[in-house]
Structure formats: structure tokens, C-alpha cells
N, C-alpha and C positions, 0 to 999 in steps of 0.2 A: 136422448138416450140410446135408443136402438140404433141409429146411424153412428154413433159413436161408438158403441161397444162392438159393431161390425167391423169398423175402422181399425179398433184397437186387436181384434183377434185378426184380421186381415195382414197388418203390417206383422205379426208377429213369425209368421212364416219366413218372411224376408229377413228379418233381425236374427233369427236361429241361425239359418243358412249363413249370413254374414259372420255371426260370432263362432261358428263353427270353424269357417273357412281362415277364420284370423286368430287361432290358438287356442280356443275351447275343445278339450276332450268332451265326448258326447255325454257320456255318464258323469262326468263331472260338473259340467254344465246343468244337467238334470236335477243332479242332486243335491248341489248346492243352490240353484234356483228355487227349487219346491222348498227345501229348509227354511228359505228368507221368505217366500210367501206364506207359507202355514203359520210361520212366526205372528206375522202380520194379520192372516185371516182369523187365526185363533183367537187373538186378542181382541179383535174388532168384535167376533162373534160373542166371546164372554163377557165383555163389558155391555153389549147390545141384550143378552138374554141371561145371565149370570149362570148359565148351565150348559154343558153339552152332552148331558146324559141322553140315553134312548134306550126303549124298554131291552129287556135281554133278548127278547123272539126276534128284534130286528137287527141284533149283533152280526147273524151271519151273511144278511144281507148287505150290511154295512161292508164287513171283510170282503164279500166278492165284488163289490162296488169299487174297492180300493185297489184289489188285485186287478182290475180291468184298468184300472187308472195308471198304475205300473206298466201293465203289457203296454197301454196306450204310448204312454211316454219312452219306452224303449223303440217300439218302431218309429214313432216322431222325430225322436233326436238322428238316429240313424237313418231313417227315409230320406230326413231334410240335409244330410251329410252327404249321401251318395246320390242324389235326386235333384235336378234344379227345383228352386223354390216354386216358379211356376207351374212344372209338372206335379207336384205335390199338391199345390191348391186345386188344380183340375180333379184330381183323384179324389180328393177329399169334398168333392160334389155330389158322390155317390152315398153320401151317409145316412139322408133320407130312404132312399132306397133299402139301404141295410136295414134300417129301423124296421121297414115295412115287412122285412123277410124273417128278422128274427122274431117280430110279434105274430106272423103265421106260424111259423116255427114251434113257436111255444102256445099255440094255439091261445092267444089273446087276443085276438083279430080275425075277422074273416074279410078278405079284400077281393074285391071284384075285378074284371078283367080289364079295367081301365088302369089298375095300378100295375098289372103284367105288362101291359103295353110300354106304360112309362118306364118300369124296369128295365125292358129290353131295349129300350132307346138309349138309356143311360148306360146300360153295361156295353154296348156297341160301341158307345162313346170312349169308354174306359179303354176297351181293346186298342181303339183308334191313337188315344193318348198314349198308352203303353209302346203301341209299334213306333210312334213318331218320337218319341223320347229315346227309345232304344236304338234309333238311328244316328242318333249323335254321339258326341265323344264326352260331354260334360254329366250326360247323365248313366243311369245303370239300370238294367232288368231286377238286380235286387233293392233299387232304391225305389222302383215302381212298386214291386210286392211289398213292400215296407210301408208305402205309402196307403195302400189299399187296405193293409191290415190296421194302419191307426183308423182309417176309418171306420173298418168292421169292430175294433175294439171301441170307440167310442159310441157307436150304434148299441153296443151290447151293454157299455154303461148307462146309456140314456135309458134303455129299456129297464134295466135293473134298479135304477135310484126312483123311478116312476112311484111305486107303493110308498117309500120313506117320503117323497114329496107330499103326498096326502097326510102325512103325520106329523111332520115336523116341518119348521122353516128349513128354506133351502140355505141358508146361510149355517145351520148347525150341521146339516148334511153334507155340505162342502167341505167344511174346516174338519170333520171326522172322517171323509173319505180320503182328502188330501193328506192327512196325516197317516192313514192305513197304507195309501199307496206308496207312501215315500220311505217307509221302513225296508222292504224289499230293494227299491230303488237304491237305497244307502248304503245295503249289505254288497250289492252288486257293484256299486260303485268305487268302493272303498279304494280299490288299487288304484283308481285314474285320479281320484281324489288326491291321492298321496302323491301321486308323480306330477299332478298339475303344477305348470309354473304359470304364474299370475303377473307377470311383467306385459300387460296390454297396452297399449295406446289407449286415448280416451274415449276413441269412437265405439271401442269393444265395451269398455265398461259402461258408458251410455248405455249400449245396447241391451247387456245385460239388465242393468236397473229397470230399464221397459220392460224387460220380459217378465220381472220380477212382478212390477208394481202394475201394469199395463192389462195384460190379459190374464194373469192371476188372479190378481186382487181386485182391482177396480173394475171391471168387467163384471164380475160376479155380481157386485153392488149394484151397478148400472142396469143388468140385464134383469134381474128379479127385481128391482124397482119398478122397472119398466112393464113387465108383463102384469104386476100387480095393478097397474093404471091402464092398461091398454088390451090386456088378455092374450093369451099364448098364440091365438091363429095370428093376429095383426103382427106380434113379434117374429114369428117363424117366418113370416115372408121375407123381412131383413134379414134374418139366419141365412137365408137361401143367397142372399149378394154377398158374402164372405168368399167364396173361390172367384169370384169376378173381380173383387177389389184387391187380393190378395195377387191375381196373376199380374194386375197394373202395377201394383206396388215392387213385383218382381221384376217386370220389363223396365221400370222406370230406374229403379234403386241399384237393381246389380246387373243391368244391361243385359237380361237374358232376352230369347227371341223364342218365338214359339214358330215350330216346324208348321206345314200345311195338316199334316195328320194330327197333329194336337190341336189344332184350331179347330178342325170340323169335329175331332172329337170330344173338345169342350162345348161346343154349341150341340152335340147331341146329348151331351150329360145335362145341360141347363134344359134343352127340350123336354128330356124325361122328367125333370123334377117338376116343371112349369105344368106339364100335362097331367101327372099325378097330384100336384096341388090344387087342381082347379075341381076337382071332385072330392079331395080326402082332407079333412081337418087333420090340422098339425097336433102332435101329443102335448097336452098340457105342460110347461115347465121344462121344455126343452132346454137341457145346461149349455153354457157356453162352451165352445170348443178352445182348450187352453193349450 
């Protein structure tokens, strides 16, 4: 389950890059994709739990998490549109470090010197990836910045839903948060949805169907079922493999190539995360990147 989930997440970056380069407008893609996934997930959750209610005191946190999902999706679709899938994948490897930094800023956790060493290695790697990608014609600095914002917004979302995960099932929280995040996405994407042409080839439609069912619907079920069986710490080790597999998919399926600086930066990012994971346990219930 864990390996299958990670592979589904990783392939999503390549699939999204492909469909955006072959006809989909970013906001139209995000809006319609999320609507389809929310419909599936709310139906699944309601059949399972017969309720989507949360306490009134938890509503502001659900709204905050939904807004972070909205920001994350804006950054993701435009980041993947402007930057190579392999570059985005490498930069998303910084998510665990961003989570640590946010918990420190909010005084939720005190981190020792080992974390800062790992963080320094990671951010040097991020700089090398950005520098290497910026030297190519296929990527852009704006895409790199948006990829980093994708990582940062996902880290903030992970921290925001942690208290909710202790009080409700992950399925209920995912259904509610996805629904809340879809509303501003739909408002912002109205014009692109209205102008979108849908005369795609079968490969684009297959990619779209995958992007709905795989990384948005099926992975939530697999991920949280696996966490219940093996625990969050073991699951987080698999989650750290996502950028590696995402790069492999981008290189094989999109014929992208990594420059020397990007490769060196990717190795530093993974080294920083590995160093950090040696001493610090992962936060429980880390949600999948969608």
C-alpha cells in the first residue's frame, strides 16, 4: 500500500505536466479535477461514516486548511506548467524541512542542531536545483518559485490539520478540506473553465482520469489504511521516496534531463532529509501530496 501510494503521487507530477502541455488550462484542470475527486471522496466518506460534521470550534481550522489547499493547488498547477516535472519533484523534496521550520515558528516543537544541519543541506540543494533549472530553456525561475511555494503551502497544510486528525477520521477531514479548498479555486477558475476546449486526444483524457482517481481519491484510502497498520513513522520513510520516483517518471515519460547542478542539488536535498530523519520521528498522519 505504501509503495503503491508513493508511486501514484510521483506519477501525478509527470501526468499533470503532460496534460497542461497538451491542451488543459491550469485553473480549468484544477477546478474540474477537484470537483470530480470531491464528488467521489464525499460519497465514499459519507457511506463509510454517515456524517461529515465537525465541532463548531474546529470549523476555523477546517477553513484554514482548505485555504492552504487552494493556495497549494494554484502554485502546483502553474509551477508544473512553467517548470520541468523533474525540477518540481526535486524541489518538493524540501517539504519535511518546511514542516520542521513551521513547527518551530509556531513553537509547537523544539528542534536540535541536527535538524538545522539537515535544513542547511536541503536549502543549499534547493539553490543548486533552481540555479541548474534556470540555466535551461524549458524551465523558468517563476516555475521554480511556485514549486517551492507548493512545498511550503503543503507543509503548512500538514501542520494545520494535525489537531483535526486527532479528533476525526482522516477521510472526514480530507473530504471537508478538499471541498472548502475547491470553492475559491472554482471562483478563480471560472473564466478558464468557460473558455476551455475539450477536444483532447485519448492520452490526455486518460491522464486526467488518472489524476482524479489516483493521487486524489485512491491514495487517501491507501495511505491512511497503511498508516493504521504500520504506523506513521514507517509510512513517512516511504513518503520521502516520492521525489525520487517523480524524477524517474519525468525522465522516462517526458524525456526530460537533469543538468549537473540539478543532480547535485537533488542529492543534497535527499541527504538533508535523510540526516534529519535519522534523529527525528515524522509527524503522525502526514497527509499525501495530491
